[in-house]
C-alpha positions in Angstrom: 49.1 9.9 -16.7 46.0 9.5 -13.8 42.7 8.0 -14.3 39.7 10.0 -13.6 37.2 8.8 -11.2 36.2 5.5 -10.3 37.8 4.2 -7.1 41.6 2.8 -6.2 41.8 -0.3 -8.0 38.8 -0.7 -10.2 36.4 -2.2 -7.5 34.1 -0.7 -4.7 34.8 0.1 -1.5 33.7 -1.9 1.1 30.6 0.7 2.3 28.6 1.0 -0.9 29.1 -2.4 -1.8 27.6 -3.2 1.9 25.4 -0.4 0.2 24.0 -2.3 -2.9 23.6 -5.3 -1.2 21.6 -3.8 2.2 19.8 -2.1 -1.1 18.8 -5.5 -2.5 17.3 -7.2 0.2 15.6 -4.0 1.1 14.0 -3.7 -2.8 13.5 -7.9 -2.6 12.3 -7.4 0.6 9.2 -4.7 -0.8 8.5 -7.2 -3.6 7.4 -9.0 -0.6 5.9 -7.3 0.9 4.5 -6.2 -1.9 2.6 -9.5 -3.1 1.4 -9.9 0.1 -0.3 -6.8 0.4 -1.6 -7.0 -2.6 -4.2 -10.9 -1.7 -4.9 -9.0 1.6 -8.3 -8.0 2.7 -9.9 -5.3 4.4 -13.4 -4.8 4.8 -15.0 -1.9 6.2 -19.1 -0.9 6.1 -21.9 2.1 6.3 -25.0 3.0 7.4 -25.0 1.0 10.3 -23.8 -2.7 8.6 -26.1 -2.2 5.8 -23.3 -2.3 3.1 -20.1 -3.6 3.3 -16.7 -3.4 1.1 -13.6 -5.4 1.1 -10.9 -4.4 -1.1 -7.6 -6.6 -1.4 -4.5 -4.4 -0.6 -4.1 -3.9 -4.7 -6.8 -1.3 -4.0 -8.8 -4.1 -6.2 -12.7 -3.9 -5.1 -13.7 -7.5 -3.9 -16.8 -7.4 -3.7 -19.6 -5.4 -1.8 -22.8 -6.5 0.5 -26.1 -5.0 0.7 -28.2 -6.0 3.5 -31.5 -6.0 1.5 -33.1 -3.2 4.5 -31.3 -0.6 2.6 -32.4 -1.3 -0.5 -35.2 1.5 -0.6 -36.8 2.0 -4.2 -37.4 5.2 -3.2 -34.0 6.7 -2.3 -31.8 5.0 -4.0 -29.2 8.5 -3.3 -28.6 6.8 0.2 -27.4 3.0 -0.4 -25.4 5.0 -3.3 -23.9 7.3 0.0 -23.1 4.4 1.9 -21.7 2.3 -1.1 -19.2 5.4 -1.9 -18.1 5.7 1.7 -17.7 1.7 2.7 -15.6 1.4 -0.6 -13.3 4.2 0.5 -13.1 3.4 3.9 -11.8 0.1 2.7 -9.7 1.9 0.1 -8.2 4.6 3.2 -7.2 1.5 5.0 -5.0 0.2 2.5 -3.5 2.4 2.4 -2.2 2.7 5.6 -1.3 -0.6 5.3 0.8 -0.1 3.2 2.5 3.0 4.2 2.8 1.0 7.4 4.8 -1.7 5.0 7.0 1.4 4.0 8.1 3.0 6.3 9.0 -0.1 8.8 10.8 -0.9 5.3 12.3 2.3 5.1 12.8 2.9 8.7 11.6 6.4 8.0 14.3 7.0 5.7 12.9 9.4 2.9 10.2 11.8 4.5 10.9 14.8 3.8 13.7 14.6 1.6 13.9 17.6 -1.5 14.0 15.1 -4.6 
């Protein structure tokens, strides 16, 4: 009775073995890059530099710096808007760096796949 499935001799063919090694290497590189990204800082300013936000690559907010001139008790909404703008821009920078890092690892693979 013939064996069902598998490969002759029970081992993986050379191409499959190489593919597994490449996948493991890519996974290690992704983990290393992710650790590096988590400690990398991204900053953005708004309101002509009145507000600066600094975030880590893992999108944790590190700090907000507000110029004393930006603090107007009669216009708190403007200050809030500047804070939101600075944080959003810093987060966008972190996202773009993460995307570039992933793209460099995968060589553009995965874009547009149906699954």
